[in-house]
Every structure is written in C-alpha cells, then in structure tokens.
N, C-alpha and C positions, 0 to 999 in steps of 0.2 A: 737808346744810349743810357749809360749809367752815370749821371752827372757827378763829377768829382770822384769817380770810382775807377776800378781796374776791370778791364775786359780781357778775356782770354778765349781763344778758339783755335781750331786746327783747320787747315785748308790744304788742298793739293794744287800744285802749280807745275807748269812746264818751265824748266830752268832756261836761262839765257845760254847761248853758245851752241845750240843744236843746229844742225843743217835744216834747210827748209823741209826736206822729206822726213827727217826725224821729228821735227816739230809737228808736222801734220799727223804722223803716226801716233805721237804722244797725245795729241788732242783727241784723236779717235779712241785711244785706249783709256783715257782718263774720264772723270766725271764731266758733266756738261759745262760747268763754270770754269773749267781749267784753261779756257782759251783766252783769258785776259792777257793783254800785252803790257800792262803796267805792273811794275814791281809792287809787292804787297805793302812795303813801307810807304811808298808814294800814295797808295790808296788810303792807307790808315791816316796819314798826315792830312790828306784832302778831306777826310771825314772828321777831322778835328782832334785826333788822338795825339798824345804826347808820350814821351818815355817809351817809345816803341821798341820791343825786343822780339826778334824772330829767331827761333831755334829750329834746326833741321832735325826732325825725328823720323826720317825716312826708314831707317833700319828697324825701328820699333814698329812702324806701320807694316813693313814687309813681313816681319815675324808674326804679327797679329793676323794679317790677311792670309798668310800661309796656314796658320792654325785654324782659322775660320773655314778656309777651303777644305782642309783635311777633315774637319769635323762634319761638314756637310757631306763630303764624299763617303765618309764612314757610315753615315745615316741615310744614304741615298734611297735605299729600299723603302724606308718609312716616309721620307720627305718628298720623293718624286710624285706619289699619288696626291699628296696635299697641295703641292705647288704646280704640278703639271709642267708645261713647257717653261714656266718661269724658273724652275730648278736649273735646267741646263743654261738658260740665259744668264742667271746669276753666277753660276760657276764659271762660265766663259768670261764674264766681265771681271770677276775676281782674278782669274788667271792672267788676263790681259794687264790689269793694273799691277799685279805682282811682277810680271815680266818687264813692263815699262819702268817701274821703279827700280828694279834690279839693273836695268841698262842705264839708269841715270836720266831717263826721259821724263820722269815725274818725281816730284819731291813733296813730301808731307811736311808741313811747317806748323809749329806751335807759335802762335802770335799773341803777344801781350801788349797792352797799351793802357794808358790812363786818359781819362777825360778831365779837362780843367774844371775846377769848381766854378759855379756861377757867381 
C-alpha cells in the first residue's frame, strides 16, 4: 500500500444483473480473478481505501483489445513460429474477452482510491 497516497489500477469484473448462465460464461471468458462476487468498492473499503472512484472504461478496453487482436493476426506468419500453440490460445482468449465485453458480460474498470495518512 502507498501510505497517505493515491492508488490506481484497472480490473475486469462480471457485472451484476446477469443470468446464472451468462455469469458462468462471462467467468469462463474473462481472466481468472473475474469471479469475485463482491463489488470492487466494497473490496477497496475493506482494504482501507478512501475516496474511492470507479470509472467504466470498457469501450476503451474493447478498442484496445481489438487493435491488439488485429495486430497479432496481421503478423501471424511471424508470430506463430515464435509462440507455437500459445499464439492460437492467446488469440482465442482475446476474442472471447472482446465478445464478452461487447455483450456486457465483462466490464473493465479504472479504480482510484486514497490511503489514509498514518
């Protein structure tokens, strides 16, 4: 922690309001830590943060992920020999996250909070 300072990070979450089947699919399509059932602001407060701000930056994430996917696809001939099976795995994972975020099953959040001075 940064005593008396400001902390910022991004995270991906499964939003509230999804059906059980949508939630399961979102959890499979997102990164490992996406399965937390507690809202990010509750987790931040439990960790001792104050002045918590949470901004949804999902569209920026989708735009960046699509550009990353296209850049890798464009360079597949050079990258596939270097990465082997990992190339296809990464591209599938990127496409799944793009799809899930586009459907509203995943959200990318920018989280800011301050820690109290000692």
